[in-house]
Structures are given as structure tokens and as C-alpha cells.
C-alpha positions as CSV (number, residue, x, y, z in Angstrom):
1,X,0.0,0.0,0.0
2,X,1.5,3.3,-1.0
3,X,1.2,6.5,0.9
4,X,-0.4,9.1,-1.5
5,X,2.1,11.8,-0.5
6,X,5.1,9.6,-1.0
7,X,6.9,8.7,-4.1
8,X,7.6,5.1,-5.2
9,X,10.8,3.8,-3.7
10,X,10.6,6.3,-0.8
11,X,12.0,4.5,2.3
12,X,10.0,6.7,4.7
13,X,6.9,5.5,3.0
14,X,7.8,1.8,3.4
15,X,8.7,2.3,7.1
16,X,5.4,4.2,7.7
17,X,3.4,1.4,6.1
18,X,5.4,-1.2,8.0
19,X,4.7,0.6,11.3
20,X,1.0,0.9,10.5
21,X,0.8,-2.8,9.6
22,X,2.7,-3.7,12.8
23,X,0.3,-1.5,14.9
24,X,-2.7,-3.2,13.2
25,X,-1.4,-6.7,13.9
26,X,-0.6,-5.8,17.5
27,X,-4.1,-4.3,17.9
28,X,-5.7,-7.4,16.4
29,X,-3.6,-9.6,18.7
30,X,-4.5,-7.6,21.7
31,X,-8.2,-7.8,20.8
32,X,-7.9,-11.6,20.3
33,X,-6.2,-12.0,23.7
34,X,-9.0,-9.9,25.3
35,X,-11.7,-12.1,23.6
36,X,-9.9,-15.3,24.7
37,X,-9.7,-14.0,28.3
38,X,-13.4,-13.2,28.3
39,X,-14.2,-16.7,27.3
40,X,-11.6,-18.6,29.4
41,X,-12.0,-16.8,32.7
42,X,-15.6,-17.8,33.3
43,X,-14.8,-21.3,32.1
44,X,-11.9,-21.5,34.6
45,X,-14.2,-20.4,37.4
46,X,-16.7,-23.0,36.4
47,X,-14.1,-25.7,36.3
48,X,-12.8,-24.6,39.7
49,X,-16.4,-24.7,41.1
50,X,-17.0,-28.2,39.6
51,X,-13.7,-29.5,40.9
52,X,-14.4,-28.1,44.4
53,X,-17.9,-29.6,44.4
54,X,-16.5,-33.0,43.2
55,X,-13.9,-33.0,46.0
56,X,-16.6,-32.2,48.5
57,X,-18.8,-35.0,47.3
58,X,-15.9,-37.5,47.4
59,X,-15.1,-36.3,51.0
60,X,-18.7,-36.8,52.1
61,X,-18.8,-40.2,50.4
62,X,-15.6,-41.3,52.0
63,X,-16.7,-40.1,55.4
64,X,-20.0,-42.0,55.1
65,X,-18.2,-45.1,53.9
66,X,-15.9,-44.9,56.8
67,X,-18.8,-44.6,59.3
68,X,-20.5,-47.6,57.7
69,X,-17.3,-49.6,57.8
70,X,-16.9,-48.8,61.5
71,X,-20.5,-49.9,62.2
72,X,-20.0,-53.1,60.3
73,X,-16.8,-53.8,62.2
74,X,-18.4,-53.1,65.5
75,X,-21.4,-55.4,64.7
76,X,-19.1,-58.1,63.4
77,X,-17.2,-58.0,66.6
78,X,-20.4,-58.3,68.6
79,X,-21.6,-61.3,66.5
80,X,-18.2,-62.9,66.8
81,X,-18.1,-62.4,70.6
82,X,-21.8,-63.4,71.2
83,X,-21.4,-67.2,71.4
84,X,-18.6,-66.9,73.9
85,X,-20.6,-64.4,75.9
86,X,-23.7,-66.6,75.9
87,X,-21.6,-69.6,77.0
88,X,-20.1,-67.6,79.8
89,X,-23.5,-66.3,81.0
90,X,-24.9,-69.9,80.9
91,X,-22.0,-71.3,82.8
92,X,-22.4,-68.6,85.4
93,X,-26.1,-69.2,85.8
94,X,-25.7,-73.0,86.0
95,X,-23.1,-72.6,88.7
96,X,-25.3,-70.2,90.7
97,X,-28.5,-72.3,90.3
98,X,-27.7,-75.9,89.5
99,X,-31.1,-77.4,90.4
100,X,-32.9,-74.9,88.2
101,X,-30.5,-75.6,85.4
102,X,-31.2,-79.4,85.6
103,X,-35.0,-78.7,85.8
104,X,-34.8,-76.4,82.7
105,X,-32.8,-79.0,80.8
106,X,-35.3,-81.8,81.6
107,X,-38.2,-79.6,80.6
108,X,-36.6,-78.5,77.4
109,X,-35.7,-82.1,76.6
110,X,-39.3,-83.2,77.2
111,X,-40.7,-80.4,74.9
112,X,-38.2,-81.1,72.1
113,X,-39.0,-84.9,72.4
114,X,-42.7,-84.3,72.1
115,X,-42.3,-81.9,69.1
116,X,-40.1,-84.3,67.2
117,X,-42.2,-87.4,68.0
118,X,-45.0,-86.5,65.7
């Protein structure tokens, strides 16, 4: 593009055109950067929010799973210990009341015998 006031081959004209082109390219680049920032910044905020929400959900899930695992472990321990506890309670009762224990055993044997005889 020639400057209308310049003559062909004039070096000032070439430098002026080059500077104008350079300013135009820089202006376009700046406008593109601004447009990209306008699109990217909200997207980054949204990604940050989603990431934070996902981490919170995982933490809640992990906490809940830990509580369930603790409850299951406690109940498993109770179930595992129950037969030993029942035997210990029975032994203690039989030692404290031997005649009642023999009477209960006879009554229970009689009932079971009648139920299975039919």
C-alpha cells in the first residue's frame, strides 16, 4: 500500500506502512487476547467450582463409607463375641442355680422330644 504523499521507492513511506501494519497486527492480537480471556476466565471459574464440588462430594462419600465400615466392624465383633458371651452367661447361671438348670434341661428335653415325636 502506498502513501499518497510519498513517491515510489521512498524509504520513509515503506517504514510508515510497516509501522502501521505492525500496529494493526498488534491491535488485532490484543483484541484476540482480550476475547480469549473473556471466554476462558468464566470457564476456569466454572471448572474450579465443579472441581471443588466434586472433591466435597468425594469427601462426604468417603466419610459416610468410613462410618458404615466402622459400624459393620463393631457389629461383626459383637456377632463374633456373642457365642462366647452366651456360654459364659450360661456357665455362670448354671453354677449359681444348678437345680434350676437341671430342671430347665429336663423340661426343654421333654418339649423337644414331644415336638419331634410327631
